[in-house]
N, C-alpha and C positions, 0 to 999 in steps of 0.2 A: 420510469415508464409512466405516462400520465395516463388519465382515464380513456381518452379516446383510443390509445393503442392497446390498452387491456380490452376493451370493447370488440375490437377488430380481432385480436387472438382469440377471444370467446367465439366471435362469429366463425371464424377460420376453422375452429375445432368443431362446431357445430355442422359446418358443410362436409368435413371428412366423414362424420358419423353418418349424415345423410347419403353420402356417396356409398358407404359401407353397406348400408340397409338396401340400397337400390340395386347394387351389385349381387348381393346374396339374393333378392328378389329375381333378378334377371337369370341368374344361374339355376335356380331351382325349377325353372322352365323345363329345363333339359337335362335329367338326371345323369345321362351317360357323359354328358361333356359338362358337368357341373364345376368341375376344377377350372377348365381352361375358360370358360365363360366369365367364372368369376374373376380370374386373374386379367383377363382382357378388359372387362369393363372396369376394375377397380383401378388398375395400373394406369389404364388410358385417363381415367377421371383424376386421379390423385396427383399424377404427375403435373399437369398445367396448374392444378390447384395449388401445390407447393410453390411453383415458380411465380405464379400471378401474385399469391399471397406476400411472397418475399419481395417482389417489385414493389407491391402498394405500401407495405409497411416501410421498406426502405426509402422511398420516395417522400412518405409522408414526414418521416424522421429528419430526412434531408431538408425537406421544405421548412420545417419548424427552424432547422439551424440556419438555412440561409436567409430566412426572413429577418433574423436578428444579427448575422454575421456582417462585421465591418473590418475584419483585420486581415484575413488570411490572403485576399488578393490585392492589398496594398504593396506599394513599392518596398523593396529590401532596406532602404534608408529609413523609412518609417518603423519597419520590424526591428531594426537595430536600436531604434529610440525605445521602442517599447521594451526590446530585451535589457536596456540598460536600466530602465524604469523597474523591471523585474527584480534586477540585482540590487537596487536601492531599498525595494520594499522587503527583501529577503534580510537585509542588513539590519533594518528597523524591527522586523518581526520576526525573531528567529524563535523556532519552536521544536524540541527534540522529543517531546512526549509523545508516547503510543496513544493512539485515539481509543478511547475507552467507548464502546457501544453500550447503549441503555440496557439496563439489567432486563427489563420486560421483554426485550428483542431476541435475548439470546436462545430462549427456548423455542420461538418461533422458527428462528434460524436453522436450529437443530432438526425440527420438523420438517422444514422444507429440504434440507439435505437427506434426510431419511425417505421422503417422498421421491426425491430425485434417484435415489438408488433402487427404491420399488418400481419407479417406471422403467429404469434400465432393466431390470429383471422381467417385467411384463414384455419389453420389446424382444428381449432373449426368447421368452416363451412363444410370442407371436411369430418370430421367425422359424423357430423349430417346429411349431405345428403346422406351418405354412409347408415347409419342406416335407413333413411327414405325409400331410395331406396328398401333395403332389405325387410322392413315391408310391403312396397307396393306390392312387389312381392310375398311375402308369404300369404298375405291377399286377393290378387286378386284372385277369382276363375278361373281355367284354362281354363274353357269353356265359360268365359264371354268376350264379346267383346264389347267395348263402341267406338262409331264411329259417325262420322257427316254425312250428305248427300253428296254425291258426292265424299267421301273419298276412299282410299283403304289402306289396311292395310296387313302386313305380318302376317300370322296363322301358326300354326302346332299343331299337335295332335298325340297321340299314335293310333295304329291299334292293332285290336285284333288278327291277324295272320299275317304271313309274307307275304308280297307282293313284287313282283319284279320291277313291274312298275306302273306309275300313271295311265296307261290306264285303269288297274284293278278297279280303284277308281270311284265313284259317289257320288252325293249329292242330297238331296232334300231340299228345302226351303219353308217356309209358304208365301214367297213374291217373285214374279219373277224379282222385282228389287234388289235382293241380289244375286250376283254371285260369284262364287268360282273357281279359276283356280289352278289345282294341279301342282307343278313345279318339285318336286322329292322326292323319297324315301331313307331314310338313318337310321342308327341305333341309338336308343335312347342314351343319353349323360350319364345317370347315371346306369340304369339297363338293359341296352341293349334293345332288342325289337326293333320292326320295327316303325318308325314314318314318317309322311310325312310333308312337308312344302308347302305352297302355297301362294296365294294373295287373299283376299276377297275385293270385290268391292261392293260398295253400289250407287244406282242410285241417281242422284242430285234430283229427283222429288219425292223421297220416303218420307213418313209421318213419323215424329218422332213416336217412340214406340219401343215396344219389340217383336222380331222375332225369330225363330227358324231355324237352319241349321243343317240339319242331315247328317253325313258321312257313306257312304255304301260301301262295297266290292261287285262288279258285280258277279253275279251268287252265291251270298254267303247270305244266310239269317242270320243275326247278330242278337243275343238276347239281346245285350248291344251295340247297335250303339253308337258313340260318337256324341253328341249334342252341337252345339254351341248357345249360347243366343246372341242374336245380338241386342244391345240396340242402337237405333238411336237417338242421341239428337238435340234439335231443334239448338242450337248455342254452341260456344266455351266455353262459362261460364259455360252452363249445363254440359258440358263434362269434364271439369276441377273440378267440385264439385263432380262428382262421382268417382274421382280417390281415392285410399288408400292413396296417397302421401299428407303429409301436405303442402310440398313445391308447389306441383303442385296446390292444391286447392287453396293457397293463393297467388300465382305469375303466376300459368299458365306455368311454366317450368318444364321440368323433373328433378327430384333429380339427375340421371346421368350426365345431362349436367353441374348441379352446380357442381357435384363431379369432374368432369374432369376439369372445368374451375378453380376450386380452386386448384387443383394441378399444372395446368399450372401458376397459380398466385403464387403459392409457390415456384416454381422453378424459376419464375423471380425476386421473392423478395431475395431468396438466391443470385442468381448472382449478384443482385446490392449490397447486403449487402458485398459480396466479394470484389466488385470493391471499395466500399467505405472503406473497412477494408486495401486495398491494397494502397490506397491514404492515409489513417491515417498513416500507416506504413511508406510510402515515407516521409511524412512530420517529422513524430517522428525521422526518420533517419537523416535527415536533421539538426534536433535540438539534435542530440547525445543522443536519447532515443530508446529503443525497448522493446517489452513485452517478458516476460519468457515463452516459449513455451514447456519446458521439465524438469521435476524434477525427481531426484533420490536421496533418502536419504540413510544415514548410522548412526552410532552412533553419531558421532561427527560433521559430516560435511553433507551438502547437495549440491549435484552437480546440476547446472543448465544450461540450454542451452538458449540463447537469440540471437536475429537476430543483433548483432553488430560484425563485423568482420574486416578483414584487409583492406576491403574498406573504412572502418571508421577509420582507423589508430589505431584499437585495437590491442595490442599484448599481448603475455603472460607476466605476472608480473604486468599489469596495475591494479590499484585499481578504481573500479566504484561504484557508489551509487545504493542502490536497495530501492524501494517504494512500497508500496501497490497500487492497482488499483485507489485508491482515491489520490495517491500522497504522502501519509504521510510516512516520512523515516523510514526504518527498519534497514539498516546497510550497511556494505561494501560487496563487490565482489572482489576476486581475479581472474583474468583471468589466466586459465591453459593453454589453447590451443585455436587457432583460425583458421577457414578457411576464405576464400573471404567473406561470408556473414553471418557467425555464430560463436559464441565462447562459450566454456565451461569455467564456472567460479566455484568457491566454496564459500559458505556461511556457516553460523553456522547453525547447525539442529534446534536450538531453535527458529530461524527466522519464522519456519513454513511457507516458501516460497511455492507459489503455482502458477499454469499457469495463467498468466495474470498480474503477478506483474510485474513492470517497471524497468529496468536498464538504468541507464544515466551516461554518462560521466561528471564528476564533472568540473565545470566551474568557 
């Protein structure tokens, strides 16, 4: 992978991070629908980002290959001639030795493999926390508020009829130590209608227990007023145990904090893996080795692209060795064209070459 592709991947990860932050910000505006709003924004943003990113990267790689490609579209007779040339080269340059990777690269490869497993762990944690957060939101009653003495919490609820100003709202509470401040009126997220948002405050001296707070519209006798059940807990342990979230009950941490943190860690792991991959690629180039990053097949030949070019003294007609990812010799590559950083070569179709195979200069 050349520098341009690495820069694109870094930009791609930064865009995903920005989308995460934006989705969390938008979701925080509506505490009651925070999960649904976050899912809507993040999913709608990240899916096209993945699709567009994949298309751009794939087209970039294909363009780099096609600029140098000369073989795969030619007539089959010429392909047969090139196939015969490969047979001849293999007879002249036989190699049965396993490719020895540079000693200073083995530790870096182990680190990259460890980061890959760590990234997978973070992905699993991300998925679990996401499901846990959704379950908590769905099972938690809309009118139930769990709180500690002295705490304040953002709340919102629907209204029976349209209201233009918070001044039209009032409330009654079974305790004068529970107060509600109405902040704004807005339209409902899913089915429209009118909703309000505000801040519910509990006095530090209130006794633990269950209280009721009823929302009213002034000068309007409501048949079904919205009633909050306010459960005041004695301590943080009791508050966490009341949560529908397994993560919150076990650790006292919101599953959405775990979800956001896991995404940040995944981005960090990806960036570190890219850095290590770049370092591995540099060391391999110093030893005349590079990975195959593009494969295109035909009946007789397979055309491959790899990261050795004119900067590495590679020119058309050169014969190079090709190995599996584990260093087992496969056969020969005949270079057809080269740019400064990459080359196009041909191998026999029966080699079944895949991206990740290694091309090496014969020493």
